[in-house]
C-alpha positions as CSV (number, residue, x, y, z in Angstrom):
1,M,40.9,2.0,-34.4
2,R,40.0,5.6,-34.0
3,I,36.9,7.1,-35.5
4,N,37.6,10.6,-36.9
5,S,34.2,11.5,-38.3
6,P,30.6,11.0,-37.1
7,L,29.1,7.7,-38.1
8,P,26.9,8.2,-41.1
9,D,24.2,5.8,-40.0
10,L,23.3,7.6,-36.8
11,P,20.4,10.0,-36.9
12,P,21.1,13.7,-35.9
13,F,20.9,14.3,-32.2
14,Q,17.8,16.2,-31.2
15,R,17.1,17.6,-27.7
16,G,13.7,18.0,-26.1
17,E,11.9,21.3,-25.4
18,P,14.1,23.8,-23.5
19,M,13.1,24.7,-20.0
20,T,14.6,26.6,-17.0
21,V,15.7,24.9,-13.8
22,Q,17.8,26.1,-10.9
23,I,21.0,24.6,-9.7
24,D,22.2,25.9,-6.4
25,G,20.1,29.0,-6.9
26,Q,21.3,29.7,-10.5
27,A,19.0,29.4,-13.5
28,V,20.2,27.1,-16.2
29,T,18.7,25.7,-19.4
30,A,17.7,22.0,-19.4
31,Y,15.8,20.0,-22.0
32,R,12.7,17.8,-21.6
33,G,13.7,14.1,-21.4
34,E,17.0,14.8,-19.5
35,T,17.8,13.6,-16.0
36,V,19.0,15.9,-13.3
37,A,22.4,14.2,-13.6
38,A,22.6,15.0,-17.3
39,V,21.8,18.7,-16.6
40,L,24.5,18.8,-13.9
41,L,27.1,17.2,-16.1
42,A,26.1,19.5,-19.0
43,E,26.7,22.5,-16.7
44,G,30.2,21.1,-15.9
45,Q,29.4,20.0,-12.4
46,R,31.1,16.7,-11.6
47,S,30.6,16.6,-7.9
48,F,26.9,16.4,-6.8
49,R,27.4,16.1,-3.1
50,R,29.9,15.4,-0.3
51,T,29.9,12.5,2.1
52,L,28.7,13.1,5.6
53,K,31.6,11.6,7.5
54,T,34.7,12.5,5.4
55,G,33.4,15.3,3.1
56,R,34.7,13.5,0.0
57,P,33.1,14.6,-3.3
58,R,30.6,12.3,-5.0
59,G,29.1,12.5,-8.5
60,L,27.6,10.2,-11.2
61,F,29.0,6.7,-10.6
62,C,26.6,3.9,-11.9
63,G,24.1,6.0,-13.7
64,I,21.3,3.5,-13.2
65,G,20.1,4.1,-9.7
66,L,21.9,1.3,-7.9
67,C,24.4,3.4,-5.9
68,Y,23.9,6.5,-3.8
69,D,26.7,8.7,-5.1
70,C,24.5,11.1,-7.1
71,L,22.1,12.1,-4.3
72,V,20.9,15.7,-4.5
73,T,18.0,17.7,-3.0
74,V,15.2,18.4,-5.5
75,D,12.5,20.9,-4.6
76,G,13.3,20.5,-0.9
77,V,13.2,16.7,-1.0
78,A,16.6,15.2,0.1
79,N,18.3,12.1,-1.2
80,V,16.9,12.1,-4.8
81,R,19.0,10.1,-7.2
82,A,20.0,12.5,-9.9
83,C,20.5,9.8,-12.5
84,L,16.8,8.7,-12.2
85,A,15.0,12.0,-11.7
86,P,13.7,13.7,-14.9
87,V,13.9,17.5,-15.0
88,V,10.7,19.5,-15.0
89,E,10.2,23.3,-15.6
90,G,11.1,25.3,-12.5
91,M,12.8,22.5,-10.6
92,R,15.2,23.5,-7.9
93,I,18.2,21.3,-7.6
94,D,20.5,21.7,-4.6
95,T,23.9,20.0,-4.4
96,R,25.0,21.9,-1.3
97,A,22.5,20.3,1.1
98,E,23.8,17.9,3.7
99,P,23.0,14.3,2.9
100,E,21.0,12.2,5.3
101,E,23.1,10.2,7.7
102,S,21.7,6.8,6.5
103,Q,23.0,7.4,3.0
104,G,26.4,9.0,3.9
């Protein structure tokens, strides 16, 4: 069965307070309560890193912090799980950094 209209019992979607973060040096708008992964996906970024050995792209996989596919560098700290890290004003998110060998 296909749902063609929004469900009437759901409350309207409300986002948190807007803030500015940087993704790979570019300023973007994020909202309080979102994770780094949510901001990356909202910005159309599906690949968050590349594996060390083969260079294959990795992005959001489990979304609950059990895997290591969504690792990014946040404010200079490598190997942060994007699915678990909440955004904060002025955060610098880098998806271009090389992953640590132990997580690759």
